[in-house]
N, CA, C and O atoms as a GROMACS GRO file, in nm:
protein
  504
    1MET      N    1  14.197   9.810   0.649
    1MET     CA    2  14.193   9.716   0.756
    1MET      C    3  14.215   9.790   0.888
    1MET      O    4  14.310   9.867   0.901
    2LYS      N    5  14.127   9.767   0.983
    2LYS     CA    6  14.131   9.836   1.112
    2LYS      C    7  14.194   9.744   1.217
    2LYS      O    8  14.156   9.627   1.230
    3ARG      N    9  14.289   9.800   1.291
    3ARG     CA   10  14.353   9.723   1.399
    3ARG      C   11  14.313   9.784   1.533
    3ARG      O   12  14.305   9.905   1.548
    4ASP      N   13  14.290   9.697   1.628
    4ASP     CA   14  14.249   9.744   1.761
    4ASP      C   15  14.360   9.709   1.860
    4ASP      O   16  14.377   9.593   1.898
    5PHE      N   17  14.435   9.812   1.902
    5PHE     CA   18  14.546   9.794   1.996
    5PHE      C   19  14.516   9.862   2.129
    5PHE      O   20  14.609   9.903   2.199
    6PHE      N   21  14.389   9.876   2.164
    6PHE     CA   22  14.350   9.950   2.284
    6PHE      C   23  14.421   9.900   2.409
    6PHE      O   24  14.476   9.980   2.485
    7GLY      N   25  14.421   9.770   2.434
    7GLY     CA   26  14.478   9.715   2.557
    7GLY      C   27  14.623   9.672   2.544
    7GLY      O   28  14.680   9.622   2.640
    8LEU      N   29  14.683   9.691   2.427
    8LEU     CA   30  14.817   9.641   2.404
    8LEU      C   31  14.924   9.706   2.493
    8LEU      O   32  15.004   9.632   2.549
    9PRO      N   33  14.929   9.840   2.510
    9PRO     CA   34  15.033   9.897   2.598
    9PRO      C   35  15.023   9.845   2.741
    9PRO      O   36  15.126   9.815   2.802
   10LEU      N   37  14.903   9.834   2.796
   10LEU     CA   38  14.886   9.782   2.931
   10LEU      C   39  14.932   9.636   2.938
   10LEU      O   40  14.996   9.596   3.034
   11THR      N   41  14.900   9.560   2.837
   11THR     CA   42  14.937   9.420   2.834
   11THR      C   43  15.088   9.404   2.828
   11THR      O   44  15.144   9.318   2.896
   12ILE      N   45  15.154   9.485   2.748
   12ILE     CA   46  15.300   9.479   2.739
   12ILE      C   47  15.362   9.516   2.873
   12ILE      O   48  15.458   9.453   2.917
   13PHE      N   49  15.308   9.619   2.938
   13PHE     CA   50  15.358   9.659   3.070
   13PHE      C   51  15.344   9.544   3.169
   13PHE      O   52  15.438   9.516   3.244
   14LEU      N   53  15.229   9.480   3.172
   14LEU     CA   54  15.206   9.368   3.264
   14LEU      C   55  15.299   9.252   3.234
   14LEU      O   56  15.347   9.185   3.326
   15LEU      N   57  15.325   9.228   3.107
   15LEU     CA   58  15.415   9.120   3.069
   15LEU      C   59  15.557   9.148   3.119
   15LEU      O   60  15.622   9.059   3.174
   16ILE      N   61  15.604   9.270   3.100
   16ILE     CA   62  15.738   9.307   3.147
   16ILE      C   63  15.745   9.299   3.299
   16ILE      O   64  15.844   9.250   3.353
   17ALA      N   65  15.642   9.347   3.368
   17ALA     CA   66  15.641   9.341   3.514
   17ALA      C   67  15.645   9.196   3.562
   17ALA      O   68  15.710   9.166   3.662
   18THR      N   69  15.578   9.108   3.492
   18THR     CA   70  15.578   8.966   3.529
   18THR      C   71  15.716   8.906   3.511
   18THR      O   72  15.762   8.830   3.596
   19LEU      N   73  15.781   8.939   3.401
   19LEU     CA   74  15.914   8.885   3.376
   19LEU      C   75  16.012   8.931   3.482
   19LEU      O   76  16.096   8.853   3.528
   20ILE      N   77  16.004   9.057   3.521
   20ILE     CA   78  16.093   9.109   3.625
   20ILE      C   79  16.063   9.042   3.758
   20ILE      O   80  16.155   9.000   3.828
   21ALA      N   81  15.937   9.032   3.792
   21ALA     CA   82  15.899   8.968   3.919
   21ALA      C   83  15.933   8.820   3.919
   21ALA      O   84  15.965   8.764   4.024
   22GLY      N   85  15.927   8.756   3.803
   22GLY     CA   86  15.956   8.614   3.794
   22GLY      C   87  16.101   8.582   3.820
   22GLY      O   88  16.135   8.467   3.848
   23CYS      N   89  16.187   8.680   3.810
   23CYS     CA   90  16.329   8.657   3.835
   23CYS      C   91  16.359   8.640   3.983
   23CYS      O   92  16.464   8.587   4.019
   24ALA      N   93  16.269   8.684   4.069
   24ALA     CA   94  16.292   8.673   4.214
   24ALA      C   95  16.282   8.526   4.256
   24ALA      O   96  16.202   8.451   4.201
   25ASN      N   97  16.361   8.489   4.352
   25ASN     CA   98  16.361   8.354   4.405
   25ASN      C   99  16.230   8.331   4.479
   25ASN      O  100  16.183   8.417   4.553
   26ASN      N  101  16.170   8.212   4.458
   26ASN     CA  102  16.041   8.182   4.518
   26ASN      C  103  16.050   8.180   4.670
   26ASN      O  104  15.958   8.228   4.737
   27SER      N  105  16.158   8.125   4.726
   27SER     CA  106  16.168   8.122   4.872
   27SER      C  107  16.183   8.263   4.928
   27SER      O  108  16.132   8.292   5.037
   28GLN      N  109  16.252   8.351   4.856
   28GLN     CA  110  16.262   8.490   4.902
   28GLN      C  111  16.125   8.555   4.901
   28GLN      O  112  16.092   8.633   4.990
   29SER      N  113  16.045   8.522   4.801
   29SER     CA  114  15.910   8.576   4.793
   29SER      C  115  15.826   8.527   4.912
   29SER      O  116  15.754   8.604   4.974
   30THR      N  117  15.837   8.398   4.941
   30THR     CA  118  15.764   8.342   5.054
   30THR      C  119  15.808   8.406   5.184
   30THR      O  120  15.726   8.442   5.269
   31GLU      N  121  15.938   8.421   5.200
   31GLU     CA  122  15.989   8.480   5.324
   31GLU      C  123  15.951   8.626   5.338
   31GLU      O  124  15.926   8.674   5.449
   32GLY      N  125  15.946   8.698   5.228
   32GLY     CA  126  15.899   8.836   5.231
   32GLY      C  127  15.752   8.842   5.271
   32GLY      O  128  15.712   8.931   5.346
   33THR      N  129  15.674   8.749   5.221
   33THR     CA  130  15.532   8.742   5.256
   33THR      C  131  15.516   8.708   5.404
   33THR      O  132  15.430   8.765   5.471
   34LEU      N  133  15.597   8.617   5.454
   34LEU     CA  134  15.591   8.582   5.596
   34LEU      C  135  15.622   8.704   5.683
   34LEU      O  136  15.552   8.730   5.781
   35SER      N  137  15.724   8.778   5.646
   35SER     CA  138  15.760   8.898   5.723
   35SER      C  139  15.648   9.000   5.718
   35SER      O  140  15.614   9.061   5.820
   36ALA      N  141  15.591   9.020   5.600
   36ALA     CA  142  15.482   9.116   5.585
   36ALA      C  143  15.359   9.074   5.666
   36ALA      O  144  15.282   9.159   5.712
   37ALA      N  145  15.340   8.944   5.683
   37ALA     CA  146  15.225   8.894   5.758
   37ALA      C  147  15.243   8.905   5.909
   37ALA      O  148  15.148   8.888   5.985
   38GLY      N  149  15.366   8.933   5.954
   38GLY     CA  150  15.389   8.949   6.097
   38GLY      C  151  15.463   8.834   6.162
   38GLY      O  152  15.468   8.827   6.285
   39PHE      N  153  15.520   8.744   6.083
   39PHE     CA  154  15.601   8.637   6.141
   39PHE      C  155  15.731   8.696   6.194
   39PHE      O  156  15.786   8.789   6.135
   40ASN      N  157  15.780   8.641   6.304
   40ASN     CA  158  15.906   8.683   6.363
   40ASN      C  159  16.018   8.592   6.314
   40ASN      O  160  15.998   8.472   6.294
   41VAL      N  161  16.135   8.649   6.294
   41VAL     CA  162  16.253   8.572   6.254
   41VAL      C  163  16.329   8.533   6.379
   41VAL      O  164  16.359   8.617   6.464
   42VAL      N  165  16.360   8.404   6.390
   42VAL     CA  166  16.441   8.354   6.500
   42VAL      C  167  16.563   8.286   6.438
   42VAL      O  168  16.551   8.187   6.367
   43ILE      N  169  16.680   8.340   6.466
   43ILE     CA  170  16.804   8.289   6.409
   43ILE      C  171  16.861   8.181   6.500
   43ILE      O  172  16.868   8.197   6.622
   44ALA      N  173  16.900   8.070   6.438
   44ALA     CA  174  16.960   7.961   6.514
   44ALA      C  175  17.102   8.002   6.552
   44ALA      O  176  17.186   8.026   6.464
   45THR      N  177  17.129   8.010   6.682
   45THR     CA  178  17.261   8.055   6.728
   45THR      C  179  17.335   7.949   6.808
   45THR      O  180  17.457   7.958   6.825
   46THR      N  181  17.264   7.850   6.857
   46THR     CA  182  17.329   7.746   6.937
   46THR      C  183  17.338   7.617   6.856
   46THR      O  184  17.267   7.599   6.757
   47SER      N  185  17.425   7.528   6.898
   47SER     CA  186  17.438   7.399   6.828
   47SER      C  187  17.308   7.318   6.840
   47SER      O  188  17.272   7.246   6.747
   48GLN      N  189  17.238   7.329   6.953
   48GLN     CA  190  17.111   7.258   6.969
   48GLN      C  191  17.007   7.310   6.870
   48GLN      O  192  16.934   7.232   6.810
   49GLN      N  193  17.000   7.443   6.854
   49GLN     CA  194  16.906   7.501   6.758
   49GLN      C  195  16.939   7.457   6.615
   49GLN      O  196  16.850   7.424   6.538
   50LEU      N  197  17.067   7.457   6.581
   50LEU     CA  198  17.109   7.414   6.447
   50LEU      C  199  17.076   7.267   6.423
   50LEU      O  200  17.033   7.231   6.314
   51GLN      N  201  17.096   7.183   6.525
   51GLN     CA  202  17.062   7.041   6.512
   51GLN      C  203  16.912   7.024   6.493
   51GLN      O  204  16.868   6.945   6.408
   52HIS      N  205  16.833   7.096   6.570
   52HIS     CA  206  16.688   7.086   6.557
   52HIS      C  207  16.642   7.139   6.422
   52HIS      O  208  16.552   7.082   6.360
   53LEU      N  209  16.702   7.248   6.377
   53LEU     CA  210  16.667   7.307   6.247
   53LEU      C  211  16.689   7.205   6.135
   53LEU      O  212  16.612   7.200   6.039
   54ALA      N  213  16.794   7.124   6.147
   54ALA     CA  214  16.824   7.023   6.046
   54ALA      C  215  16.717   6.914   6.039
   54ALA      O  216  16.706   6.845   5.938
   55THR      N  217  16.639   6.897   6.145
   55THR     CA  218  16.534   6.794   6.146
   55THR      C  219  16.401   6.845   6.091
   55THR      O  220  16.312   6.766   6.062
   56LEU      N  221  16.387   6.977   6.076
   56LEU     CA  222  16.261   7.035   6.029
   56LEU      C  223  16.251   7.027   5.877
   56LEU      O  224  16.352   7.037   5.807
   57PRO      N  225  16.129   7.010   5.825
   57PRO     CA  226  16.113   7.010   5.679
   57PRO      C  227  16.145   7.150   5.624
   57PRO      O  228  16.082   7.248   5.665
   58PRO      N  229  16.240   7.159   5.532
   58PRO     CA  230  16.279   7.292   5.483
   58PRO      C  231  16.172   7.354   5.394
   58PRO      O  232  16.109   7.287   5.312
   59TYR      N  233  16.154   7.484   5.412
   59TYR     CA  234  16.066   7.566   5.328
   59TYR      C  235  15.922   7.514   5.326
   59TYR      O  236  15.854   7.521   5.223
   60LYS      N  237  15.877   7.463   5.439
   60LYS     CA  238  15.740   7.415   5.455
   60LYS      C  239  15.680   7.477   5.580
   60LYS      O  240  15.748   7.494   5.681
   61MET      N  241  15.553   7.512   5.572
   61MET     CA  242  15.483   7.564   5.688
   61MET      C  243  15.441   7.448   5.777
   61MET      O  244  15.386   7.348   5.730
   62MET      N  245  15.469   7.462   5.908
   62MET     CA  246  15.430   7.360   6.004
   62MET      C  247  15.343   7.423   6.112
   62MET      O  248  15.365   7.537   6.154
   63HIS      N  249  15.245   7.348   6.154
   63HIS     CA  250  15.160   7.390   6.265
   63HIS      C  251  15.204   7.312   6.388
   63HIS      O  252  15.209   7.190   6.385
   64ILE      N  253  15.237   7.384   6.496
   64ILE     CA  254  15.276   7.318   6.620
   64ILE      C  255  15.199   7.381   6.736
   64ILE      O  256  15.144   7.490   6.725
   65LYS      N  257  15.197   7.309   6.847
   65LYS     CA  258  15.142   7.363   6.972
   65LYS      C  259  15.261   7.386   7.064
   65LYS      O  260  15.341   7.295   7.088
   66ARG      N  261  15.271   7.507   7.116
   66ARG     CA  262  15.381   7.538   7.208
   66ARG      C  263  15.326   7.621   7.322
   66ARG      O  264  15.263   7.724   7.300
   67ASN      N  265  15.350   7.575   7.443
   67ASN     CA  266  15.300   7.642   7.564
   67ASN      C  267  15.150   7.667   7.557
   67ASN      O  268  15.101   7.771   7.600
   68GLY      N  269  15.078   7.570   7.502
   68GLY     CA  270  14.932   7.577   7.497
   68GLY      C  271  14.874   7.663   7.386
   68GLY      O  272  14.752   7.680   7.380
   69SER      N  273  14.955   7.718   7.299
   69SER     CA  274  14.900   7.801   7.191
   69SER      C  275  14.946   7.748   7.054
   69SER      O  276  15.050   7.684   7.042
   70ASP      N  277  14.864   7.777   6.954
   70ASP     CA  278  14.896   7.736   6.818
   70ASP      C  279  15.003   7.828   6.762
   70ASP      O  280  14.993   7.951   6.771
   71ARG      N  281  15.106   7.770   6.703
   71ARG     CA  282  15.214   7.845   6.641
   71ARG      C  283  15.237   7.787   6.501
   71ARG      O  284  15.212   7.669   6.477
   72TYR      N  285  15.283   7.870   6.412
   72TYR     CA  286  15.317   7.829   6.277
   72TYR      C  287  15.464   7.859   6.254
   72TYR      O  288  15.512   7.969   6.284
   73VAL      N  289  15.536   7.761   6.200
   73VAL     CA  290  15.680   7.772   6.185
   73VAL      C  291  15.717   7.738   6.041
   73VAL      O  292  15.666   7.642   5.983
   74TYR      N  293  15.808   7.818   5.986
   74TYR     CA  294  15.861   7.797   5.851
   74TYR      C  295  16.013   7.797   5.865
   74TYR      O  296  16.071   7.897   5.908
   75ALA      N  297  16.078   7.686   5.828
   75ALA     CA  298  16.222   7.673   5.846
   75ALA      C  299  16.297   7.707   5.717
   75ALA      O  300  16.260   7.664   5.608
   76ASP      N  301  16.402   7.786   5.733
   76ASP     CA  302  16.493   7.819   5.623
   76ASP      C  303  16.634   7.775   5.664
   76ASP      O  304  16.709   7.855   5.720
   77PRO      N  305  16.669   7.649   5.636
   77PRO     CA  306  16.798   7.598   5.682
   77PRO      C  307  16.918   7.665   5.613
   77PRO      O  308  17.026   7.672   5.672
   78SER      N  309  16.901   7.713   5.491
   78SER     CA  310  17.013   7.775   5.421
   78SER      C  311  17.057   7.905   5.488
   78SER      O  312  17.174   7.943   5.482
   79ARG      N  313  16.962   7.973   5.552
   79ARG     CA  314  16.994   8.098   5.622
   79ARG      C  315  17.000   8.078   5.773
   79ARG      O  316  17.022   8.173   5.848
   80LYS      N  317  16.980   7.953   5.817
   80LYS     CA  318  16.989   7.914   5.958
   80LYS      C  319  16.892   7.994   6.045
   80LYS      O  320  16.929   8.053   6.146
   81LEU      N  321  16.764   7.993   6.002
   81LEU     CA  322  16.663   8.064   6.080
   81LEU      C  323  16.526   8.001   6.059
   81LEU      O  324  16.505   7.922   5.967
   82ILE      N  325  16.435   8.039   6.146
   82ILE     CA  326  16.295   8.000   6.132
   82ILE      C  327  16.209   8.125   6.142
   82ILE      O  328  16.247   8.225   6.204
   83TYR      N  329  16.093   8.118   6.080
   83TYR     CA  330  15.990   8.222   6.092
   83TYR      C  331  15.882   8.165   6.183
   83TYR      O  332  15.837   8.052   6.162
   84VAL      N  333  15.841   8.242   6.283
   84VAL     CA  334  15.743   8.195   6.380
   84VAL      C  335  15.630   8.295   6.388
   84VAL      O  336  15.653   8.416   6.401
   85GLY      N  337  15.506   8.245   6.381
   85GLY     CA  338  15.391   8.332   6.392
   85GLY      C  339  15.274   8.262   6.458
   85GLY      O  340  15.270   8.139   6.467
   86GLY      N  341  15.181   8.342   6.505
   86GLY     CA  342  15.060   8.288   6.565
   86GLY      C  343  14.949   8.272   6.462
   86GLY      O  344  14.972   8.280   6.341
   87VAL      N  345  14.830   8.250   6.513
   87VAL     CA  346  14.714   8.226   6.427
   87VAL      C  347  14.684   8.348   6.338
   87VAL      O  348  14.657   8.333   6.219
   88LEU      N  349  14.690   8.469   6.396
   88LEU     CA  350  14.661   8.589   6.316
   88LEU      C  351  14.765   8.612   6.207
   88LEU      O  352  14.731   8.648   6.094
   89ALA      N  353  14.892   8.591   6.240
   89ALA     CA  354  14.998   8.607   6.139
   89ALA      C  355  14.980   8.504   6.028
   89ALA      O  356  15.000   8.535   5.911
   90TYR      N  357  14.943   8.382   6.065
   90TYR     CA  358  14.922   8.278   5.964
   90TYR      C  359  14.804   8.312   5.874
   90TYR      O  360  14.811   8.292   5.752
   91GLN      N  361  14.697   8.365   5.932
   91GLN     CA  362  14.582   8.404   5.851
   91GLN      C  363  14.619   8.517   5.754
   91GLN      O  364  14.580   8.514   5.638
   92ARG      N  365  14.696   8.616   5.804
   92ARG     CA  366  14.742   8.724   5.715
   92ARG      C  367  14.831   8.668   5.604
   92ARG      O  368  14.822   8.713   5.490
   93TYR      N  369  14.916   8.571   5.638
   93TYR     CA  370  15.003   8.507   5.539
   93TYR      C  371  14.919   8.441   5.430
   93TYR      O  372  14.947   8.456   5.311
   94LYS      N  373  14.816   8.366   5.471
   94LYS     CA  374  14.729   8.302   5.372
   94LYS      C  375  14.659   8.405   5.285
   94LYS      O  376  14.647   8.386   5.164
   95ASP      N  377  14.612   8.514   5.346
   95ASP     CA  378  14.545   8.620   5.269
   95ASP      C  379  14.640   8.685   5.169
   95ASP      O  380  14.602   8.711   5.055
   96LEU      N  381  14.764   8.712   5.212
   96LEU     CA  382  14.862   8.772   5.121
   96LEU      C  383  14.896   8.678   5.006
   96LEU      O  384  14.911   8.722   4.892
   97ARG      N  385  14.909   8.549   5.037
   97ARG     CA  386  14.936   8.451   4.930
   97ARG      C  387  14.821   8.446   4.831
   97ARG      O  388  14.843   8.439   4.710
   98LEU      N  389  14.699   8.449   4.881
   98LEU     CA  390  14.582   8.447   4.793
   98LEU      C  391  14.581   8.570   4.704
   98LEU      O  392  14.559   8.559   4.583
   99ALA      N  393  14.605   8.687   4.761
   99ALA     CA  394  14.608   8.811   4.682
   99ALA      C  395  14.718   8.804   4.576
   99ALA      O  396  14.699   8.848   4.463
  100LYS      N  397  14.833   8.750   4.614
  100LYS     CA  398  14.944   8.738   4.519
  100LYS      C  399  14.908   8.643   4.406
  100LYS      O  400  14.936   8.671   4.290
  101ASN      N  401  14.846   8.531   4.440
  101ASN     CA  402  14.807   8.435   4.337
  101ASN      C  403  14.702   8.494   4.243
  101ASN      O  404  14.707   8.469   4.123
  102LEU      N  405  14.609   8.572   4.297
  102LEU     CA  406  14.509   8.635   4.212
  102LEU      C  407  14.574   8.736   4.118
  102LEU      O  408  14.537   8.743   4.001
  103SER      N  409  14.670   8.814   4.167
  103SER     CA  410  14.736   8.911   4.081
  103SER      C  411  14.820   8.839   3.975
  103SER      O  412  14.830   8.886   3.862
  104GLN      N  413  14.880   8.725   4.010
  104GLN     CA  414  14.954   8.647   3.910
  104GLN      C  415  14.860   8.593   3.804
  104GLN      O  416  14.896   8.585   3.687
  105GLN      N  417  14.738   8.556   3.844
  105GLN     CA  418  14.640   8.507   3.747
  105GLN      C  419  14.602   8.619   3.652
  105GLN      O  420  14.585   8.594   3.532
  106ASP      N  421  14.587   8.743   3.702
  106ASP     CA  422  14.558   8.857   3.616
  106ASP      C  423  14.668   8.876   3.512
  106ASP      O  424  14.640   8.904   3.396
  107VAL      N  425  14.794   8.861   3.554
  107VAL     CA  426  14.906   8.876   3.462
  107VAL      C  427  14.904   8.765   3.358
  107VAL      O  428  14.929   8.790   3.240
  108GLN      N  429  14.875   8.642   3.401
  108GLN     CA  430  14.867   8.532   3.307
  108GLN      C  431  14.756   8.555   3.205
  108GLN      O  432  14.773   8.525   3.087
  109ASP      N  433  14.643   8.608   3.251
  109ASP     CA  434  14.534   8.640   3.159
  109ASP      C  435  14.578   8.746   3.058
  109ASP      O  436  14.546   8.737   2.940
  110ALA      N  437  14.651   8.848   3.105
  110ALA     CA  438  14.700   8.953   3.016
  110ALA      C  439  14.796   8.896   2.913
  110ALA      O  440  14.791   8.933   2.796
  111GLU      N  441  14.885   8.806   2.956
  111GLU     CA  442  14.978   8.742   2.863
  111GLU      C  443  14.901   8.661   2.759
  111GLU      O  444  14.934   8.665   2.640
  112PHE      N  445  14.800   8.589   2.803
  112PHE     CA  446  14.719   8.509   2.712
  112PHE      C  447  14.650   8.599   2.610
  112PHE      O  448  14.645   8.568   2.491
  113ASN      N  449  14.594   8.712   2.659
  113ASN     CA  450  14.528   8.806   2.569
  113ASN      C  451  14.626   8.866   2.469
  113ASN      O  452  14.590   8.890   2.354
  114LEU      N  453  14.749   8.891   2.512
  114LEU     CA  454  14.851   8.943   2.422
  114LEU      C  455  14.883   8.841   2.313
  114LEU      O  456  14.895   8.876   2.195
  115GLU      N  457  14.895   8.714   2.352
  115GLU     CA  458  14.921   8.609   2.254
  115GLU      C  459  14.806   8.598   2.154
  115GLU      O  460  14.828   8.578   2.035
  116ILE      N  461  14.685   8.611   2.204
  116ILE     CA  462  14.568   8.602   2.118
  116ILE      C  463  14.564   8.720   2.021
  116ILE      O  464  14.533   8.702   1.903
  117ALA      N  465  14.596   8.841   2.072
  117ALA     CA  466  14.584   8.961   1.990
  117ALA      C  467  14.691   8.969   1.882
  117ALA      O  468  14.667   9.030   1.777
  118SER      N  469  14.805   8.909   1.903
  118SER     CA  470  14.914   8.926   1.807
  118SER      C  471  14.891   8.843   1.682
  118SER      O  472  14.867   8.722   1.688
  119GLY      N  473  14.899   8.909   1.571
  119GLY     CA  474  14.894   8.842   1.442
  119GLY      C  475  14.758   8.820   1.381
  119GLY      O  476  14.749   8.791   1.262
  120TRP      N  477  14.653   8.832   1.458
  120TRP     CA  478  14.520   8.803   1.404
  120TRP      C  479  14.465   8.914   1.316
  120TRP      O  480  14.366   8.893   1.246
  121GLY      N  481  14.529   9.032   1.319
  121GLY     CA  482  14.482   9.142   1.235
  121GLY      C  483  14.487   9.110   1.086
  121GLY      O  484  14.412   9.169   1.008
  122VAL      N  485  14.574   9.021   1.046
  122VAL     CA  486  14.587   8.986   0.905
  122VAL      C  487  14.462   8.920   0.850
  122VAL      O  488  14.443   8.915   0.729
  123TRP      N  489  14.378   8.869   0.936
  123TRP     CA  490  14.257   8.799   0.891
  123TRP      C  491  14.138   8.893   0.875
  123TRP      O  492  14.033   8.852   0.826
  124GLY      N  493  14.154   9.018   0.916
  124GLY     CA  494  14.043   9.110   0.908
  124GLY      C  495  13.939   9.076   1.014
  124GLY      O  496  13.967   9.002   1.109
  125ASP      N  497  13.819   9.132   0.998
  125ASP     CA  498  13.711   9.105   1.094
  125ASP      C  499  13.649   8.969   1.063
  125ASP      O  500  13.618   8.938   0.948
  126PHE      N  501  13.631   8.890   1.163
  126PHE     CA  502  13.555   8.765   1.145
  126PHE      C  503  13.478   8.731   1.268
  126PHE      O  504  13.408   8.630   1.271
   0.00000   0.00000   0.00000
């Protein structure tokens, strides 16, 4: 009986990498992506800023107009700060999220292939 384990080491590596990456907090991942995209961090330091921060939807991207230009804001009330970026930073953020989602899909495909490959050798070729 011949077994084909050609892609198994790579699949196991991808599975382990996914498990390690999955342990990271999703909001930390989003905030890291925002920083990588060029968003600026603005820390709430005054009582007025803290009051306004409490009114913003937490962990959601918002589009606002400020001083005649489009701005994108992401509020993190637990850390008392907001991420602020322009149109280019927002576009980079969307591109980075898309790339991340595609790489996660590759890992999911590898996990699926690992599940499929395991145990079927007992049936021989069919």
